[in-house]
N, C-alpha and C positions, 0 to 999 in steps of 0.2 A: 876813510872805511877801515885802516888800520887802528885807528883809535877806538872805533866801535868794537871790533874784535877783542882787544884788551879789556875794554869795559865788560864785557858780557862774561868773561871768566873771572873777574875780581869781583861780580855781584850775582853771580848765580846762585849763592846760597843765600836764603834769607834770614836775617837776624831780627831780634824783637827788643825793643826797648819801650820804656813807659813815658808818656807825656807828663813833665812835671806839672803842667797847667791844669789838667785834670786827668789826674791817674785812675779815677773810677769808671771812666766812661771809654777812653781811648787809648789803644797803645799804637805804636808804629812798626812795620817791618821794611827792610830795606831792600831795593831792588834797583841795580845799576846807580847806585849811590843817591837814589832817589827816596825820600821817606814817605811811606804810604800809610794811610790811617787804618786803623782796623779796632773794631769794636773789643773791648775788653771781654774775655770767655765768661766772665762771671760779672754781671751789671747789677748794681744795686741801687735804690733810690729811696729816701725817706720822704713821706707825702702827708703832711698834718691836714686834717679836716676838723673845724671846730663844731662841738656838739652840745654848747651851752653849758652854764652851770660849771665854769671854770675847768672845763675837761675837753681836751684834744685827742682825737683818735689819730695814733701816728701810723700809718701803713708802710709797710716794707715791701716794695716793689722788686722782684728778684727777676731775672732772665739768665739762663744757663747755655752757652754754646753746646750744641749736641756734640761736636767734635771733642770738646772738653769733658764729657762726659764717659765713662766707663760703662759700656753696655755688656750684659752677658747673655748669652743665648739661653732662652727657655724653650719649652716644647712647642710652642706656636710663634715665637718671634724674638725679641730681644729687649731687656728690661734696663732700666736705670733707676739709680735711687740714690738720693742726696738727703744730707742733714743740716739745718741751719740752727745755730745757737745765736739769739738775740739777747744782748745784754745792754740796758740802758741806765744811765746813772745820772741824777742830778748833781750837778757840780756844785752846788751851793751846800745843798743838804746833805748831799751823799746817798740819798735814797736810791735804793736799787731794785731794779725789776729784770728777770729772765725768763726766756720762753725757749723751748727747742721744738721744732716740728720738721717732719720727713716729707720730701715728695717722691713719688716713685710713679713710673708710666711705661708704657710699652710702645715698641714700634716693629711692625712688620718686616719693614724692607731694610736689610742690611746698609745698603747705600746711605739710607737717611740718615743712620746714626753717626756717619762720618761727616755730616753737613756742618759747614762752616757759617751758613748764614741762616741756619734754623736755630731757634732758642726755644728752651722750655721755659714756661712762666710760673711762677708761685709768689703767694701773697701771704703774708700775716699782719696783724695789727696790735697795738698795746694803747689802752687808755693812760693819759698822763695830764698833769696840772700845767698850768704855766711856769715857765722856768728855762735855765739853759741845761742842756743835757749833752753827754756824751755818749755816743752809741757804737758799740763794737758787734759786728755781725760776723760770726764764723760759718765757713762753709767746709764741708767735708763729704767726699764722694764715698757712699757706701760700699762699693764693690770694690773688692780687694783693698790693697792699700790706699788707694785713690788719691785725688787731687785736694789739697787744703788751700784755703785762702781766710785772711782775716782783713776785715774792710772797716775802718772807723770814720764816723761822722760826727760833728758838732753842730747841733741845731738850738735855735733860741724861739721860744713861744711866747709871746707876749700877752697878757691880761686884755681882754676887751668884754665890752658890756653892751655894746651898740651892734658893730658891724666887723664882720671877718671875711677876707677873701683868702682862700687858699692859693698857692702859687699854681701856676697853668701847670698841668699835666698832659704829656703827650699820649695818644692812644692809636690803636690800629682799627680803624673803623669797621673793618670787615671781619672782627673777631670778637663776636657776642659773647658776653658773660652775664652773670648777676651776681656780684660778689660785692658786699659792702656799698659804699658809695658808687659803684660802677657797674654800668650796663653794657661797655665795651672794654676788650682788655687794655688796662693802661701799660705804658712802657718805662723802663727804668731810666732811658735816655732823658737827658734835660735840655741840653742845648745844641744836640745835634740830630740830623734826620737823614734817612736814606734817599737818595735821589731817586726819582721815579716811583715813588711811592706814596700813595695818599697820605696824607697829614692829619691826623684827628687830634684835636683839642678839647679838653674838659675844664669847664669853669666850674667851680664849687664856691659858694658863699653861705654866709650865716647871719642873719639879723634878729635882733631881740624882737621886732614888730613883724611877725611872720607874715602878714597880710601884704606888707609893701612890696612892691615890685623893685627889682635891681636893674637898672640901664647899665649894659655892657658894651664899650666899644672897643674893638681890636683892630691893628692897623700893622701890616707886615710890609716893611721897607726893605727893597733892594738897596745893598748899601754902596753897590757898585756904580748904578746910575741916580741914586737917591729918589728913586720912584715907588709908589706902593703898587704892590702886587696883589693884596687882598685888603679888602676893608669890610667890616660887619658892624652894624649898630643893632642891637638886641636888646629884649627884654627878659628877665629872667623872672616868671612869675610862679605863684602857688600859694597854698596856705599853709606850709609848713616853714619853719626857722631856716632849714638847710634847703638851698636851691642849687640845682646845677643843669647845665647847658653844653650839649655836644655839637662840635663844628667840625665838618670835615672839609678839607681843603685838597683840591685836586693835585696830585704831584706834578702835573704837567705845567703847573704855574712858576715851578722853582727849577733854577740852573743850578750848577755846581758853584756855589758860591756863599758870600756872608750875608745874613739879612737881621734885621732887627725887629722884635715883636715889642709893640706897644699895647698896653691895656688900661682902660680907665672903667672904674665902676663908680656909680653914681645911686645913692638909696638914703633919701628922707635926710638930705642934708650932708649926709657922709659920702665922702669921695675917696678913692683908693686910686693911685697910680702905679703902674709898674712898667717896667721895660727889660729886655733881656735879649741877649744874642742869640741867633740860630743860624747855624752853618749845616747847609746841605752838602751831604758827600757821597759821592757813588763807591760805597765801600765794595761793591763787587765788581768793581771796572777791571778789566782786563789788565793783568800786570804789564804787558807792552805798550799799554795806552798811558801809561804814568810816565814813561822815559821818552824823550824827544828823539833819540838816535833810534830807540827800538821802534817807535811809532812812524817814524819817517822810513826807515829801509824798506819795508815790505810794500809798500805803495807803488814802488817801481813795477811791481807785477800787474798793475792796473794801467799802467802807461804805454804808450805807443813805442817808444824808443828811449835810448839812453840820456841823449841831449835834453829831451823834455824833463826828465827825472833830474838830472843835473841841475837844472835851472830851477826846478821846484824845491830841491834840497839846499839851495843856496842862501845865505844871509844870516842875520843874528838870529839868536835864539828865539826872541820876541817875533820876528818875521816868519820864521820858519813854523812855529806854533799857529800863526793866523793863516800861513798857507795851509796847514794841515786842516784847521777848523774851516776854512773857505771849501776844501776839497769835499770833506765828508758832507758839508751843508748841502752842497750841489746834489747829492747823491742820496739825499735822506728820503726814505719813503714816506715819512710822517712829518713834513717840516712843521707841521703846528704844533709839534710838541717836543721838548728839548733831548727825550731820548731817540737816539739814531740806531733803529735796529740793524740797518746794513754794517754800520761801522762796528757795532758789537759784536756780530758774527764774524767778521773779518779778523778782529783782534782776539777774540777767543780762539780762533784757528791758529793765529801767530802763536799764542800760548802754547797751544797744544803741540805744535811743530817744535817748538822749544824744549818742551818737556821730553818728548818722544824722541827726537833726532839729532839733537846737539851732539858734537863729538869733539874732542881735543878744541881747537881754536876756532870751530865752526859753530856757529849759532844754528839752531834747527830749522829757522825760516830761511836760511840761505843754502841750504841743501836742496838737492833736485828733488828730493821725496818731499821734503817741507814745502816747497813751492807748490807742487800738485795739491797736498793737501789743502793748502791756505786758499788756492784758486778753487778747487771743487767740494772740498770739504771730506768726510767719511766717504768710502766707495760704497757702492750698492753690493757689488760682490767682491770677494778677496780668495785668491788662489795662492796659497803660501806655501812654496817650495823651496825657501831660504835655508833650510836645516836639510834638506833631502841629499843623499849620497849620490849626487849626479855631478856632471864636469861643471856646470854653471847653475848653481842654484838661484832661484829667481822668486820675486814675489810680483805678484800681478792684481792691480786695482781696475776693477771694471765699473764704469758710471753708465747709467740707463737715463738719458734724457728724453724730452718727448719728440725730438726729431732725429736723434742719433745715437749711438752707443759709442763709447770711448774706452778705450783698455789702453793702460800704461803698465809696461813690464821694467821692474828693475832687478838688476844684478845684485844678489846679496854677497858683499866682499867681508873679509875679515870675520867669516862666522856670525853674519847680520849683525856687524858693527856698524856699517855704512852700506846705502844702497846707491846705485849708479844706473840713472835712466837708459835704457836698452832699445826701448822699441815703443813708439805711440801708433795705435790703430784707431782709426774712426770711419764708423760705417753709418750710413743714413737708416734711418728706420721708415720703413713704407707702411 
């Protein structure tokens, strides 16, 4: 346990870095020397759709994290505004195009403006011919000095005369729109997706013979056990040259791990094959569940005695992770899905206890008040006399359960810097 306490104070401050493998999608934060992936605050993706006649419509898909935006108070809510400057240059001819557009929107709830898991979506497009291009997208927050970012892409668009298949674009199936080639909102993510969220996939093709159907096969392979978790064989039909098809894949099919997506298109003798990695990440996983020591420690509050916990927490890191996984699987209220609601609630409380009640070398989950919070959650009633001018300032938490009422009284020490459990009362409800 001594090692755990030292780790806590070495890692309590989160630091940020950029993953060199894909700087435009994912960054990392550090917690207990564990790297935790997080989405970049500004996500950008280029997405080409062939229009025929040597013309590609390149869509610029942009998602901006609410917490990254600067909101200003207006008469009836909070307003954000951002500017995007798009520069696209043909690297062979140096032909240059540019466009500037703004995104403005409002929110009524201030708490929403600080959300790290909510993103505003913006979209623009340009028409270009075949060739290789350098694309620079500059982002600027229009409120105050604002945040600024510049993101560079290089894309190659090959001439085609019979058949073209756009890269797969991920979508949010529950967000309906009607813009350009999309009837559901596309995502700027390319190889990553949120755990426990339905995955939309949109297929877009073009063919010279408009009446021909396109046969499309998609297969998603779990690389851990080399098994397929989703397979679909469908036909893209219609009388226009451009055809699209939307697929919704239930989030419950995916665990937190790596997959491979395989695609095969066939149309009038033309075949196109593609494959790409897909990594499912629980971006909003409680911080305490990323680190083994932090995840293990609070479980003792759910066990009968110390010997049982000591046996549970013993072993190699691999063995301990497996024990932890088995422990929560047995308590999963929805075992038919990968998401464990009880586990999420428990470790969300651990995170809150660490934020609110950590002091010096004692992490919040190990404090007496932190333990009560983890076991019972937020109290139904609070009597706060922790700063009152009395001999023994106190804080009282009251919980109203179906069969009983429980009251925990904590002495407030050192000007409310720490709390000591002084009394517990339990009364049955008749």
